[in-house]
C-alpha positions in Angstrom: 73.1 -20.9 164.4 69.5 -20.1 163.5 67.2 -17.8 165.8 63.7 -17.4 165.2 62.5 -14.1 166.7 58.4 -13.5 167.5 57.5 -10.3 167.7 54.0 -10.5 168.4 54.4 -13.2 171.4 58.2 -11.9 172.5 59.3 -15.3 172.1 63.1 -16.1 170.8 64.0 -19.4 169.5 67.8 -20.4 169.4 68.2 -23.8 167.9 65.1 -25.0 168.9 65.4 -23.5 172.2 63.1 -21.3 173.8 64.5 -18.5 175.4 62.8 -15.8 177.8 64.1 -12.1 177.6 62.5 -9.4 179.0 61.2 -6.5 177.4 64.3 -4.6 176.8 66.6 -7.5 175.9 64.2 -8.3 173.3 63.9 -5.0 171.6 67.5 -4.2 171.9 67.9 -8.2 170.4 65.6 -7.1 168.0 66.7 -3.6 167.0 70.5 -5.5 166.4 68.7 -8.2 163.9 66.7 -5.5 162.3 70.2 -4.9 160.3 72.6 -8.0 160.9 76.5 -6.9 160.6 75.1 -3.1 161.0 77.0 -1.5 164.1 74.9 0.4 166.2 76.4 2.8 168.7 75.6 2.8 172.0 73.1 6.0 171.9 71.3 5.2 168.7 70.4 1.8 170.6 69.5 3.6 174.3 67.4 6.2 172.7 65.4 3.2 169.8 64.7 1.1 173.1 64.1 3.6 176.7 62.4 6.4 175.9 63.2 10.2 176.6 61.6 10.0 180.1 63.3 7.3 181.0 65.8 7.3 184.6 68.2 5.3 182.7 71.4 6.1 181.3 73.4 4.9 178.3 75.2 2.7 180.0 72.2 0.4 180.5 72.5 -0.8 177.3 75.9 -2.6 178.3 74.5 -4.3 181.0 71.6 -5.4 178.2 74.0 -6.6 175.9 76.1 -8.4 178.9 72.4 -10.1 179.5 71.8 -10.9 176.3 75.4 -12.5 175.9 74.9 -14.8 178.7 71.6 -15.9 177.2 72.3 -16.0 173.7 76.2 -16.9 173.8 79.0 -14.5 173.6 79.9 -15.2 170.2 76.3 -14.1 168.6 77.7 -10.2 169.3 80.4 -8.2 168.8 81.4 -4.9 170.8 83.1 -2.8 168.1 85.3 -0.6 170.9 84.9 3.4 170.9 81.9 2.8 168.4 79.3 -0.1 169.2 77.4 -3.3 169.2 76.1 -5.9 165.8 75.1 -9.0 166.0 77.2 -11.6 164.4 74.2 -13.7 162.6 73.4 -13.3 158.8 70.1 -12.4 157.5 69.6 -16.4 156.7 69.9 -17.3 160.1 67.2 -15.1 161.0 63.8 -15.7 161.1 61.6 -12.8 162.1 57.9 -13.1 162.8 56.4 -10.0 163.1 53.4 -8.7 164.9 50.3 -7.8 163.2 49.1 -4.4 163.0 
């Protein structure tokens, strides 16, 4: 499975198919792909993606992961019970295009 994540244009391409993601889903995917295999806690994801001024709660992370699973495939993500989430894609399968400073 191959992914291209274009940070500049907010585009995700999975095996040649462009997938439209809302900003928070994109940022969540970006975070998980920043360190493939690392388990991120719900709190870590929430604090990095949502601002302190947000009225959302940490459980919103679960909703966004459900949506990402529907769009990208359930096998792409793992839930580590009592710990958090991780992406099951290796570094060699992810091509990242970063935004220009």
